[in-house]
N, C-alpha and C positions, 0 to 999 in steps of 0.2 A: 395426613396429606402434607407434603413438603411445603415449607414456607416459601414466599417469593424469593427471599434472599438465598435460600438453599438451592432453588431452581436456577437462579442466575449465577451464583458462585458457590458451588458445593463446598461444604465444610472440609471435605477431605483435601481440597486444594490449598487450604491454609489461609491464615489471616494475611500473610504477606501478599498472596495472590489477590485478595480483595482490595488491598491498597493499590496494587498495580492496575487492577481493572478500573477502579474509581479514577485514578490519575489518567489513564488512557482515554476513558470516556469523556472526562472533562476537557482534556486537551483537544480531542476530536471535535467537540462542540465548538470550541474557539476557532479551529481550522475550518469547520463547516460554515461558520458565520462569515469568515473571510473569503470563502469559496465563491460566494455571490457578491459580497460587498467590494472586493478588490477590483473585479472587472467593471463593476458599475462606477467605481471611483475613476478608473482610467478612462472609461468611455465618456465620463462627464468632463474630462479635461482635454480630450483630443478625439478627432474623427479619423485619425490615421490608422488604417488596418494593420500596418506594420507595428506601430506602437502598442495597439491593443493586443496583437498576437505576442508581442514581446513580454507582456505581463504573464501570459501562460508559460512562455519559455523559461521564465525565471524559476519555475517549479522544477524543471528538468536539469538546467545547466549546473547548479551546485552539485548534484549527484554525479554528473560526468566529470566534474573538476576535482571534487573532494571525497567522493564516495569511498575509494580504496584507502585513503588516508584516515578517514573517520573510522572505518572498520578496524584498522591497525591500532588506532588510539584506544578504541573500546576494548581491545584484547589485552591491553597492557596498563589499564588504569581502573580505578574503582568505577564500575559501570553505573551504579545508582547515582553516585555523585556527578558523573558526566551528564546523565540525563537532567539532573537538577540544574547544573550550570548552563547547559545548552538551552533549556526551557527558560531559565531566567534571562539569558541573552535575547531570546525571542521576545520576551515581554518588554525588555528595554528598547529593542529596535522599534517595536510597534508604538511604544510610548513616545519615541521621537517623532514618528509620523503624526500621532495625535496632536502633538505640540504644533507642528507645521499646519495641520488642518484648522485647529482652533484659532491660530493667529492669522490665517488666510495666506500663508506663505508657501503652501504646498504647490508643487508643479508635477507634471507627469514624470519628469526625470527623478524627482525625489521619491515618488511612489515606486518607480522601477528599481531604484537603488535599494529601497526598503525591502521590496520583494526578494531581491537577490540576497541581501544580508539575512533576512528572515529564513529564506530557503537554505542558506549555508548552515545556520544554527540548527535547522530542522534535520539536516543530514546527520549531524553529530548526535542529536537527540534520538533519532530513529535508529541509527546504527547501534548505539549503546542500549537503547530500550528493547530492541529485538533480541538481545542476549539475556535479558532478565528472566523470561519465563522458564527456560530450561534450568535455571539456577534455583527456581522457587518451587517447582512442582516435579513430581515423579514422571519418568518417561511415558508411562501408561496414561497419564493425564494430560499430556501435551495437546492431544487432539481437542479435548473439550475446552482446555484453556485457550487455545487459539480460536476456537469457535466463538467463545464469549468475547474475546477481543475484537473479532470480526463483526460481531453483532453490535458492539458499541460504535464501531466505525460506521456501520450502515445507518444506525438510528441517529447518532449525533452528527456525523460528518455529511451524510448524504440526504437524510430526510429532515431532521429538525434544524440543523445549522443554516443551510442556504435560505429558506424562507424567512427565518429570523433575521439573518443578515440583511436581506433585501428590505424587510420592514424597518429595521433600525436605520438603514441608510436613508430611507424616505423621511425619517424623523430628523436626521442630521448626519452629515457625512462622517463625523468622528465617532458617533455612537457605536457602530458595529466594532470598530477597532478598540474602543475603550472596553467594551464587553469582552473582546478577545483577550485583552491584557488580563482581565480578571480571571478568565477561564484558565489561561496558561499559568498564571501565578498560583491559582488554587491547585493545579496539577503538580506544581513543584512541592507544595506543602503536603499533598497526599502521598507522593512517592517518597518523601523524606521519612514517612512513617514505616517504610519497609525496613526490616532488620538489615544491618550492614551486610553487604555481599562481599565475600573475599575476592581479591584480585586473583584471577586464574594464574597458575604457574605456567609460564610459556612452555609449550610442548616442543618448540622448535628453536630453543636458545642454544648457543654454543656452550661448551664446557665452562662452568664457572661464571657464566653471564646470566643476568636476570632477564634480559631481553635479547631476541635474535638480532643479528647485525643488520639484516634486511627483512623486516617483518612482512612487508607487502609481498616481496618475492617469495618468501617462505609459504605464505598463504596460498599464492597462486600455484606454487609447486605441489602443495598438498592436494589442491583441487585437481590438478592435472593427473595426479597419481591415484585419484579416487573415482573410478568410472561411474558409480551410481550417482554421486552428487554432481559430477561434471556433466553427465547426460541430462540431469534434471535442470541444471542452469541453462544448458543449450536449448532444451525444450521451451523453457520460459522465455528466453530471448527470441526464438523464432516465432512462437505463438503471439508474442507481443507485437512483432513486426506485422504479422498478418491481421491481428486484431485492430491495430491502430490505423491501418490503411483505410478501411471503410469508416471507422469512427471519426477520422479527421474531417469527413464531409457529412457526418450524420445529420447536422442541422439542415443542410441543403437537401439531403435525401428525404428527410421527414417533411420539410415544408414544400419542396418543389415536386419530388417524385410521388410522395404519398398525399400531398395536399393537406397536411395536418395543421399548418399554421404554428405560430410561436407557442401557444398554449398546449397544443398537441405534442409538440416537441418536448416541452417540459414534462408533460405527463408520461411520455415515452421513457425518459430517464428515471422518473419516479417508479415506473413499473419494474425497472431493473432492480432498484433498491428494495422494493417489496419482495421480489423474487429472492433476492439475497437473504432477506430475513427468514424466509421459509427454508432456504438451504442451510443456513448456519444453525437454525433451530432443530433441524432434523439430523445434524451431523452425528450426534451421539448415537442415535438409532441406527444410522447407516454404518458407523464404525463397529458396532456390535454384531452386525448381520452380514457384512460383506468384507472381502479382503481389500486392502489398500490398492492392490493392482487392479482389481475389478472396478473400483470407484474411479481411479485415475483414467482407465480406458473409457469408461462411460462418459466422464466429463469432457475429455478431449474429442470423443466422437460427436457428442452433442454440439461442441464448438464448430466442428466441420459442418454439421447439418444446419446450424443456425445461419452460417454465412450463405449457404445456397438457398435457404428459405427466404432470407432478406433479398437476395438477388432476384427471386422469382415473384415475390408478392407485390401487389399494388394496393392491398387492403390495409388501412390503418388498424382495423380490429385485429387482423392476423398479426400485424407488427407488434401490437401490445402483448399478445400472447407469447410471441417469440422473445420479446425483450424480458418478460417476466421469467420465462424459462432460462434465458441467459443469466439473469441475476442469480437464480437458484443454483445452477450448476457451477457458475464461475466462482462463487464464494465458497462452495464446497471444495473446488479445486484449489483455491487460494489457501484454505485451511489445511487441506491434506498435504499440499506441496511444502508448506512451511513446516508442518509437523514432521514430515519425513526428513527434511533437511536438518532440522534441529536434532532429531534422534541420531543422525549419522555423523554429525560434526562434533569433534571434541570441544569441550567448553572453552579451552584457551584459544580456539580458532573461530568461535561462533561469530564474532564481530566481522572478521575479514571475509569469511565465506558469505555471510549475509550481505555485506556491502558489495561483493562481486555480483551477487544475485540482483541487487537493486540497480547496480550500474547496467546490468543486462536488461532489466525491466525498462529503465528510462532510455537506454540506448535504443532498444527495440521500438519504443514509442516515437522517438525522434525520427528514426529511419522509416517507420511505417507511415507516420503522418506526412513526411515528404513524398513518399511513393504514392500515397492515397490522393494527394492533391494533383499530382502529375497525371495519374491514371484517369481520374475523374475528368480532368480538363481535356484529355485526349480522346477517351472512349465513352464518356457519359457517367452518370451518377451510380449506376448499378455495377460498373466495371470493377471498382475496388472490392465489392463483395465477391465477384468471381475470382479475382486475384487471391483474396483471403481464403476462399474455398479450396482452390487448387493448391496453394502453399501449405495450408494446414492439413489437408488430406494427405499430401505427399509426405509431410513431416511425420504424421501419425503412423503411416505405413512403415517408415524407416525405424521408428522408436517403439513400435508395438511390442516386440519381444523384450526390449530393454526395460519396459515398465515393470515386468515381473521381477527382474533383478534389482531394480531400485527399491521396490516395495519389500522384497525379501531380504535385503541387506541387513546384517545384524546391527542393532543400535549400539553405539559406543557410549551412550549415556547411562546404560544400565548400572555400570560400576561407579560412576562418578557423580551422577546427578541425584538430586533429591530436594525435598522442600527445605527451605531455610528455617531456622528456629522461629517459631511464632512468638 
């Protein structure tokens, strides 16, 4: 019988992958602690809805401002070292906040500035970090590798971190952030154990140059000329718009439309994380038995059905089941879409294309949240779900055939990727 370590991180993925996984899980725990502690801190300092909402906006704004730049930097520097430097910067930023909290000098503006600086460092850490897996494992193992990283995100960031952050905040406002510093610092140490990763040779540089003259432009040009990856990015952008519209008013939908109360709302989001664990745990089984095209179609179809189900139901019990199913297929989609993109993008372009994808994700969230609020205010709390149903259904019909081409596109990593020396 395989050991727990073998089940979590199969030996064939290499020692370097285990260091990456441990670093990712540890960092996600710190972020999960802040996920609940940061809003609590802001709410303890102000009753202004605008300032409270600004705290959440600080998560998105750095991606929109610096995402493309961070991807370009990741493609032309030592990626492992970039992750270490960016995470170290995150620890320093939070340490500054702890000093202000301990001395009693913290204000809501200092907290918002900290959130922005932390989010900026996180953009560079995530852009570089997303390129490491294709450098450490074989293309055939990208799916299981991404599933294990997703599992860590679910357990640490979504399940364990938030309640721990709320508990620590109740003990003292600085304790969750001090714990976050320890987690992020440990993540730096763990990722430093990875064998040095070579700086990819730019595939888009001019003759005799080590870097392209316009690296961001070259990355966008490659994306424009690659239909499978381009279509995948567009799908993710549009589906994030339709997803974010109803999610922006989920707390009102749950408490007012379903009558669940604050505890019920929290349990609803927990159901999604539990479903996600089932999804990522079953990914290896799904990958062996079904084509990527079939899995992608099923996931997106379930997304459409989820929206209309939420629009029609008035039962909290039914809502729990829908949310559990959402978590299951959503994290399977996240794993498979990341895997497909990583297989189709050359190593020297992984950072830039991943950053374009993330800009699309957060751009879609911002657009969708803005639309959701207006739609709900005008037509009621179920209207955003109907908008999401119509938009996602139409998008799925348009891209249905393209999903086969995306899944069947030949991987470019077959000849260039492989595990780094252990």
